[in-house]
C-alpha positions in Angstrom: 87.2 -12.5 32.1 87.1 -9.7 29.4 91.0 -8.7 29.9 92.7 -11.9 30.1 94.3 -13.7 27.6 92.1 -16.4 26.7 88.8 -14.3 26.5 89.2 -14.6 22.6 89.7 -18.5 22.7 86.9 -18.3 25.3 84.5 -16.8 22.9 85.2 -19.2 20.0 84.7 -22.5 22.4 80.9 -21.1 23.3 79.8 -22.2 19.7 79.9 -25.3 20.8 77.6 -25.1 23.7 74.7 -23.1 22.9 72.8 -24.2 25.9 75.3 -22.6 28.4 74.4 -20.2 30.5 77.4 -17.9 30.6 78.5 -14.9 32.6 80.7 -12.1 32.8 83.4 -12.6 35.4 84.0 -9.3 36.1 87.6 -8.4 37.3 89.1 -5.4 38.5 92.3 -6.9 40.4 94.0 -8.7 37.8 96.1 -7.4 34.3 95.1 -4.1 32.2 91.6 -2.4 32.1 89.6 -3.1 29.2 89.1 1.1 29.1 92.7 3.2 28.9 94.1 3.3 32.3 93.7 7.2 32.2 89.9 6.8 31.8 90.3 4.7 35.6 93.2 6.3 37.4 91.8 5.1 40.9 91.6 1.7 39.6 95.0 1.1 38.4 99.2 1.5 39.5 101.6 3.5 37.6 102.4 0.8 35.5 98.5 0.7 34.2 97.6 -2.7 35.7 94.9 -3.3 38.1 96.2 -3.1 41.3 96.4 -6.7 42.7 93.7 -7.8 45.1 95.6 -7.2 48.7 95.7 -3.4 47.1 92.3 -3.2 45.5 90.7 -4.8 48.9 91.8 -2.3 51.0 90.5 0.6 48.6 87.6 -0.9 48.1 86.8 -0.8 52.1 88.5 2.2 52.3 86.4 4.3 49.6 89.4 5.1 47.8 88.3 4.3 44.1 85.9 6.1 42.2 82.4 4.8 41.7 82.1 6.1 38.0 84.9 4.8 37.0 84.1 1.4 38.8 80.6 1.4 36.5 82.3 2.6 33.2 84.9 -0.4 33.7 82.2 -2.8 34.6 80.5 -2.0 31.2 83.1 -1.8 29.1 84.1 -5.5 30.3 80.3 -6.3 29.5 80.1 -4.9 26.0 83.6 -6.5 25.3 81.3 -9.9 25.8 78.4 -8.9 24.0 80.2 -7.3 20.8 81.6 -10.4 20.1 78.2 -12.0 20.2 78.2 -14.0 23.7 74.5 -13.6 25.0 75.5 -12.7 29.0 73.1 -14.3 31.5 74.7 -13.2 34.5 77.7 -11.6 36.2 80.0 -11.9 39.4 83.4 -11.0 39.8 86.7 -12.2 40.3 87.8 -12.5 43.9 83.6 -11.5 44.6 84.9 -7.9 44.5 81.4 -6.7 43.4 80.4 -7.1 47.1 82.7 -4.7 48.7 80.9 -1.4 50.1 82.6 1.0 47.3 81.7 -1.6 44.4 78.4 -3.0 45.0 76.3 0.1 44.1 78.2 0.7 40.8 78.2 -3.5 40.0 74.2 -2.8 40.4 74.0 0.0 38.2 76.2 -1.2 35.7 74.2 -4.7 35.1 71.1 -2.4 34.9 72.6 0.0 32.5 73.4 -2.8 30.4 70.0 -5.0 30.9 71.5 -7.8 33.1 69.1 -9.5 34.8 70.9 -12.2 36.9 73.5 -12.0 39.4 75.8 -14.5 41.9 73.9 -14.8 45.3 76.1 -13.0 47.8 74.9 -15.4 50.4 76.4 -18.9 51.3 75.3 -21.6 53.1 76.0 -24.8 54.3 73.6 -28.1 54.5 73.4 -30.3 56.3 73.1 -27.5 59.1 76.0 -27.8 61.0 75.2 -25.9 64.0 78.2 -23.4 64.0 77.5 -20.3 63.7 78.1 -17.3 61.3 78.2 -19.8 57.8 81.1 -21.1 56.0 83.5 -18.1 56.3 86.4 -18.0 57.8 88.0 -16.9 61.0 86.1 -16.4 64.5 82.3 -17.1 65.3 82.1 -12.9 65.3 83.9 -12.4 61.8 82.0 -15.6 60.6 78.6 -13.7 61.4 79.3 -10.4 60.7 80.5 -11.5 57.1 77.4 -13.6 57.3 75.1 -10.7 58.2 76.9 -8.4 55.4 76.3 -10.8 52.8 72.5 -11.4 53.2 71.6 -7.4 54.1 73.2 -7.1 50.4 71.4 -9.2 48.7 68.3 -8.2 50.1 69.4 -4.9 49.8 71.5 -3.1 46.8 71.2 -6.3 44.7 67.2 -6.7 45.5 66.2 -5.6 42.2 68.7 -9.0 40.4 67.4 -12.5 40.0 69.7 -14.5 42.3 69.5 -18.2 43.6 68.6 -18.1 47.3 72.3 -18.7 48.7 74.9 -20.5 47.2 75.9 -24.1 48.3 79.3 -23.9 50.4 81.0 -26.2 52.5 83.1 -25.3 56.1 86.9 -24.9 55.4 88.0 -28.1 56.8 85.6 -29.7 54.1 85.8 -27.6 51.0 89.9 -28.6 51.5 89.3 -32.9 51.9 89.4 -33.6 48.6 88.9 -37.1 49.9 85.7 -36.0 50.9 84.5 -33.8 48.9 82.0 -35.8 46.9 80.3 -36.9 50.0 79.8 -33.4 51.0 78.3 -32.2 47.7 75.9 -36.1 47.8 75.3 -34.8 51.9 74.6 -31.2 50.6 71.9 -32.0 47.7 70.1 -34.5 50.0 69.4 -31.6 52.7 68.5 -28.7 50.3 65.2 -27.1 51.2 62.8 -26.0 48.5 64.7 -23.5 46.3 66.7 -22.2 44.0 70.9 -22.6 45.2 73.6 -22.4 43.1 76.7 -24.7 43.0 80.1 -22.9 43.7 83.3 -24.6 42.3 86.2 -23.8 40.3 86.5 -27.5 38.0 89.5 -26.8 35.8 92.2 -29.0 33.9 95.7 -29.1 35.0 98.1 -27.1 32.7 101.6 -27.6 32.8 103.7 -24.4 33.0 100.9 -22.3 34.6 98.6 -24.9 37.3 101.9 -25.6 39.5 101.6 -21.8 41.3 97.4 -22.4 41.2 96.8 -23.4 45.1 93.6 -24.8 44.3 94.9 -27.1 41.0 94.1 -30.3 43.1 90.8 -29.1 43.9 89.7 -28.3 40.2 90.6 -31.7 39.4 88.6 -33.2 42.0 85.8 -31.3 41.0 85.7 -31.8 37.5 85.5 -35.8 37.9 82.9 -35.1 40.1 81.2 -32.7 38.0 81.3 -34.6 34.9 80.4 -37.9 36.7 77.5 -40.3 36.7 77.3 -40.8 40.7 76.7 -36.8 40.8 74.2 -37.0 38.4 72.6 -39.7 40.1 72.6 -37.8 43.4 70.9 -35.0 42.0 68.0 -37.2 40.5 68.2 -38.8 43.9 67.2 -35.7 45.1 64.5 -34.0 43.4 67.0 -31.2 42.1 66.3 -29.8 38.8 69.6 -28.3 37.3 69.3 -24.7 35.5 71.0 -21.9 34.1 70.6 -18.6 35.1 68.3 -17.7 31.3 66.3 -20.3 33.3 65.8 -18.4 36.6 65.9 -15.5 34.6 62.8 -16.6 32.9 61.0 -17.7 35.8 61.9 -14.5 37.8 60.4 -12.7 34.6 57.1 -14.4 35.0 56.6 -13.6 39.0 54.6 -10.1 39.7 56.8 -7.6 39.8 56.8 -5.7 43.2 55.9 -1.4 43.2 58.4 -1.6 46.2 61.5 -2.9 44.2 64.4 -0.4 45.2 66.3 1.9 42.7 70.1 1.5 42.7 71.6 4.3 44.5 73.0 7.4 42.4 76.5 7.5 42.4 78.8 10.5 44.2 
């Protein structure tokens, strides 16, 4: 997250993990923009900070933001990382802001302009299949179906030119929040995955006094860190015949495939 206080620290730590695939977590809903606030007036409040997530979401749904300003800020954050020596392998966004209607095209255009080939998949799926309609989203069956359909259309349409996993592995809400069963849910998902490329969507982290108390998912972060660094996780992957790759490898494999002449162009911004 280029505009956050610990970003420079994160860049320094990357020197110790040269094989890690590192993406830019584009952020338009916390802190101040990389560009001067006067350059992105539709994205910020009177204090020069980005609008908070609930406000920004409403503005993105109602097209009350400038596509050109979004693209410019996205590119500024990507360039911030590049200028510090980060070999950016992919991009996504904080609170998934890039998948909302007013942000999708600026996101795709920014990645194309900065020559980033990969992005996280909007599509989310549950394995083993639960039989519930609408995927692992919140709300009624109708809402879940609409959200799943929108994300699938987005991945197949505006984001079609980007290299993406086929889907992210997710869980139903009742399973995501049941930390006692989290490891078993991951093992069941690994065993049920079809052939293809899938993303492990997770938020591992350490507890930090003075910060984590206000983080609603800090217990989940610690449990996921324990699970992801444990031998049991490695064995579950190996038993299921799953190969671990980064977005760097994903992009390299897709680059070797024939390019379709029907790949869509990214629409121009108004």
